[in-house]
C-alpha positions in Angstrom: 117.6 -50.6 -79.7 121.2 -50.7 -81.0 119.8 -49.6 -84.4 118.7 -46.3 -82.8 122.2 -45.3 -81.8 122.3 -43.1 -84.8 119.8 -40.8 -83.1 122.9 -39.4 -81.5 123.6 -37.6 -84.9 120.6 -35.3 -84.0 122.5 -34.1 -80.9 124.3 -31.5 -82.9 121.1 -29.7 -84.1 119.7 -30.1 -80.6 122.7 -28.2 -79.2 122.3 -25.6 -81.9 118.7 -25.1 -80.8 119.9 -24.5 -77.2 122.5 -22.1 -78.5 119.8 -20.1 -80.4 117.5 -19.7 -77.4 120.0 -19.4 -74.5 121.8 -16.6 -76.4 124.8 -14.8 -75.0 128.0 -16.8 -75.0 125.9 -19.9 -75.3 125.7 -19.2 -79.0 129.1 -20.8 -79.2 127.8 -24.0 -77.6 127.6 -25.9 -80.9 131.3 -25.5 -82.0 132.3 -26.3 -78.3 130.2 -29.5 -78.5 131.4 -30.6 -81.9 135.1 -29.9 -81.5 135.5 -30.0 -77.8 133.1 -32.4 -76.1 132.9 -34.9 -78.9 136.7 -35.3 -79.2 136.8 -35.8 -75.4 134.1 -38.5 -75.6 136.1 -40.1 -78.4 139.1 -40.5 -76.2 136.9 -41.9 -73.4 134.9 -44.4 -75.4 136.6 -47.4 -77.0 137.0 -48.2 -80.7 135.2 -51.0 -82.4 136.6 -53.0 -85.3 133.7 -55.4 -85.3 132.1 -56.1 -88.7 128.6 -57.4 -89.2 127.8 -61.0 -89.8 126.0 -62.1 -93.0 122.7 -62.4 -91.0 123.1 -58.9 -89.5 123.9 -57.5 -93.0 120.7 -58.9 -94.4 118.6 -57.6 -91.4 120.1 -54.1 -91.4 120.0 -53.8 -95.2 116.2 -54.5 -95.1 115.4 -52.4 -92.1 113.9 -49.0 -93.2 114.8 -47.3 -89.9 118.3 -46.5 -91.2 116.8 -44.7 -94.1 114.3 -42.8 -92.1 117.0 -41.6 -89.7 118.6 -39.9 -92.8 115.3 -38.5 -94.1 114.5 -36.9 -90.7 117.4 -34.6 -91.2 115.5 -32.6 -93.9 112.8 -31.2 -91.5 115.3 -30.9 -88.7 117.9 -29.0 -90.8 115.4 -26.7 -92.5 113.3 -26.2 -89.4 116.4 -25.0 -87.5 117.6 -22.9 -90.4 114.3 -21.1 -90.9 113.8 -20.4 -87.2 117.4 -19.1 -87.0 117.0 -16.9 -90.0 113.7 -15.4 -88.8 115.3 -14.7 -85.3 118.4 -13.1 -86.9 116.2 -10.9 -89.1 114.7 -9.3 -85.9 118.1 -7.8 -85.1 117.9 -9.0 -81.4 121.3 -10.5 -81.3 124.6 -8.8 -80.6 127.5 -9.1 -83.1 129.3 -11.7 -81.0 126.1 -13.7 -80.7 125.7 -13.7 -84.5 129.2 -15.0 -84.9 128.4 -17.9 -82.5 125.1 -18.6 -84.4 126.9 -18.6 -87.7 129.2 -21.3 -86.5 126.3 -23.2 -84.9 124.2 -23.1 -88.0 127.1 -23.8 -90.3 128.1 -26.9 -88.3 124.5 -28.3 -88.5 124.4 -27.6 -92.3 127.7 -29.5 -92.6 127.2 -32.4 -90.3 123.4 -33.0 -90.8 123.1 -31.4 -94.2 126.1 -32.1 -96.5 127.1 -35.3 -94.7 123.6 -36.8 -95.1 123.4 -35.5 -98.6 126.7 -37.3 -99.3 125.1 -40.6 -98.2 121.8 -40.0 -100.1 123.6 -38.8 -103.2 125.0 -42.3 -103.6 121.5 -43.9 -103.6 119.9 -45.0 -106.9 116.4 -43.8 -106.2 115.4 -40.5 -107.7 113.6 -39.2 -104.5 116.7 -39.9 -102.4 118.9 -38.0 -104.9 116.5 -35.1 -104.8 116.7 -35.1 -101.0 120.5 -35.0 -101.3 120.3 -31.9 -103.6 117.8 -30.2 -101.2 120.2 -30.7 -98.3 123.1 -29.2 -100.2 121.1 -26.0 -101.1 121.6 -23.9 -97.9 125.3 -24.7 -98.0 125.6 -23.3 -101.5 127.4 -26.5 -102.4 125.0 -28.3 -104.8 127.8 -28.9 -107.3 129.2 -31.4 -104.8 126.5 -33.8 -106.0 128.0 -33.8 -109.5 131.7 -33.5 -108.6 131.7 -36.1 -105.8 129.8 -38.8 -107.7 131.3 -38.4 -111.1 134.7 -36.9 -110.2 136.0 -37.7 -106.7 135.1 -41.4 -106.7 136.8 -41.8 -110.0 140.0 -39.8 -109.2 140.3 -40.2 -105.4 143.8 -40.7 -104.1 145.3 -39.2 -107.3 146.8 -35.7 -108.1 143.8 -35.2 -110.4 141.4 -35.2 -107.5 140.8 -31.8 -105.9 139.5 -33.4 -102.7 142.7 -35.4 -102.1 145.1 -33.4 -100.0 148.8 -33.6 -101.0 151.5 -34.7 -98.6 152.5 -31.7 -96.4 149.7 -29.6 -97.7 148.2 -27.5 -94.9 144.5 -27.6 -94.5 144.1 -23.8 -95.0 145.5 -23.9 -98.5 143.5 -27.1 -99.1 140.3 -25.2 -98.4 141.0 -22.9 -101.3 142.4 -25.4 -103.8 139.7 -28.0 -103.2 136.8 -25.6 -103.2 137.8 -23.8 -106.4 138.9 -26.9 -108.3 135.9 -28.9 -107.3 133.6 -26.2 -108.6 135.4 -25.9 -111.9 135.5 -29.7 -112.2 131.8 -29.9 -111.6 131.1 -27.7 -114.6 133.5 -29.7 -116.8 131.9 -33.0 -115.7 128.4 -31.5 -116.4 129.6 -30.4 -119.9 130.8 -33.9 -120.7 127.6 -35.4 -119.4 125.6 -33.0 -121.6 127.6 -33.8 -124.7 127.2 -37.5 -124.1 123.5 -37.2 -123.3 123.0 -34.7 -126.1 120.7 -32.4 -124.0 120.6 -28.6 -124.1 122.1 -26.2 -121.6 118.6 -25.3 -120.4 117.6 -28.9 -120.0 116.4 -30.2 -116.6 119.2 -32.7 -116.9 121.8 -29.9 -116.7 122.2 -30.0 -112.9 124.8 -27.3 -112.7 122.7 -24.7 -114.4 119.7 -25.4 -112.2 121.9 -25.6 -109.1 123.3 -22.2 -109.8 119.8 -20.8 -110.3 118.4 -22.3 -107.2 121.3 -21.1 -105.0 121.1 -17.6 -106.3 117.3 -17.6 -105.8 117.7 -18.9 -102.3 120.0 -15.9 -101.3 117.8 -13.4 -103.2 114.7 -14.6 -101.4 116.5 -14.2 -98.0 117.7 -10.8 -98.9 114.3 -9.6 -100.2 112.2 -10.9 -97.3 114.6 -10.9 -94.3 117.1 -8.1 -95.1 120.8 -7.6 -95.6 121.9 -8.9 -92.1 120.1 -12.2 -92.6 121.5 -12.5 -96.1 125.0 -12.1 -94.8 124.3 -14.5 -92.0 123.0 -17.2 -94.5 126.0 -16.7 -96.8 128.5 -16.9 -93.8 126.8 -20.0 -92.4 127.1 -21.7 -95.8 130.8 -20.9 -95.9 131.3 -22.5 -92.5 129.4 -25.6 -93.6 131.5 -26.2 -96.7 134.7 -25.4 -94.9 133.6 -28.1 -92.5 133.2 -30.5 -95.4 136.5 -29.6 -96.9 138.2 -30.2 -93.6 136.7 -33.7 -93.6 137.9 -34.1 -97.2 141.3 -33.1 -96.1 141.6 -35.8 -93.4 139.9 -38.5 -95.4 142.6 -38.9 -98.1 145.6 -36.9 -96.8 148.8 -38.0 -98.4 147.4 -41.2 -99.8 148.1 -41.9 -103.5 147.2 -44.7 -106.0 150.0 -46.1 -108.2 150.0 -45.1 -111.9 150.3 -48.3 -114.0 152.3 -48.7 -117.2 149.2 -48.2 -119.2 148.9 -44.7 -117.8 145.8 -45.5 -115.8 145.7 -45.7 -112.0 145.3 -48.8 -110.0 141.7 -49.3 -108.9 140.6 -47.7 -105.6 141.3 -50.1 -102.7 140.9 -50.1 -98.9 144.3 -48.5 -98.5 143.4 -45.3 -100.3 141.3 -43.7 -97.5 141.9 -43.1 -93.8 139.7 -45.2 -91.6 138.6 -44.5 -88.0 136.8 -46.9 -85.7 136.2 -44.5 -82.9 132.7 -45.1 -81.8 131.4 -41.6 -81.2 132.6 -40.2 -84.4 131.2 -43.1 -86.3 127.7 -42.6 -84.8 127.4 -38.8 -85.1 128.7 -38.9 -88.7 126.6 -41.9 -89.9 129.7 -44.1 -90.3 131.5 -41.6 -92.6 134.7 -42.5 -90.7 134.7 -46.0 -92.2 135.6 -44.2 -95.4 137.9 -46.8 -96.7 135.0 -49.3 -97.2 132.8 -46.5 -98.7 135.3 -45.9 -101.5 135.9 -49.6 -101.9 132.2 -50.2 -102.4 130.5 -46.9 -102.8 127.0 -48.4 -103.2 127.1 -49.7 -99.6 124.7 -48.1 -97.2 126.2 -46.5 -94.1 125.0 -49.0 -91.6 126.7 -51.8 -93.5 130.2 -50.4 -93.8 133.1 -52.6 -92.7 136.5 -52.0 -91.1 139.4 -53.4 -93.2 142.6 -54.3 -91.5 144.5 -53.2 -94.6 143.2 -49.7 -94.4 145.4 -46.9 -92.9 144.0 -46.2 -89.4 143.7 -42.7 -87.9 144.9 -42.5 -84.3 141.8 -40.4 -83.5 138.2 -40.1 -84.6 137.3 -37.7 -87.4 136.1 -34.8 -85.2 139.3 -35.0 -83.2 141.4 -35.3 -86.4 139.7 -32.2 -87.8 140.8 -30.2 -84.8 144.3 -31.6 -85.1 144.4 -30.7 -88.8 144.0 -27.0 -87.8 147.4 -27.2 -86.2 149.6 -28.2 -89.2 152.9 -28.9 -87.4 151.1 -31.2 -85.0 149.1 -32.8 -87.8 152.2 -33.5 -89.9 154.0 -34.9 -86.9 151.2 -37.4 -86.1 150.1 -38.3 -89.6 153.2 -38.2 -91.9 154.8 -41.2 -90.3 151.6 -43.2 -91.0 151.7 -42.7 -94.7 153.3 -45.6 -96.7 156.7 -44.4 -98.1 155.8 -45.5 -101.6 152.9 -43.1 -101.6 154.9 -40.0 -100.8 155.9 -37.9 -103.8 
């Protein structure tokens, strides 16, 4: 039964369904749950630094339930999205209700869409990588598949990485710099892959071309069949979802830098180059994303197998709570700056 604890990750879309049908000020229920109730629960429930035994690793690695818990997010995310878009197209919601639903939908697209796509995007099977791309589509962030796997994991905790926040950089400027630089980097990476693979711009291997075509088509279809209001709603929800992702990016590597060696290369990524959090609630609802140090140390590890390393810099709160803290820069700097090793500050 302990293996089913990750069912808690479906609580966010469940709350979003309630927000959709209760209407009124209940449309803001999802952001209240995600950034109010979950942080409170993180403070109540204890942390756990326990790692799996060798026997447990073998059992959990072979258990398909952990994969199916990820796959289930596809019908859940798209089911909720389609129902919400159809409801919005009827024009039955007031402006303030639409704002609440934009945040609700965006949070689901981020937590159960992009976050799950991140996990599946690291898998080696083609069908799981296709699932990752599909989940990124409604967030208009399909380039994340290219930049994250071929850029971020290579350059994490360096100034060359758009997704690594600089020391004393506020999250609001990071949203802009990371989003723009990641998109540009994704095209550069794709160009290099195309040159090495010697395939044409129109080849099915040119992910960035097809990602662009699919995302534009997605919005055109919504505009044509469901109208201008629904088109704006879908676009705004996408923005909320990738801002959610970028806020997570911000807290994951904030201020941490790898040393540059005499050869001009950087030291290899180690456990000390990502912020780790062992707060139980955040770990469960985000599919262990908060054990980010081990993820970068061994990117091929599945989420249920990730370890806590004593060497890793530890966040004083879980990721959901830290995201809220990051929105108040003076408080964020006061809490986090003193935790950054002095040799990393530049």
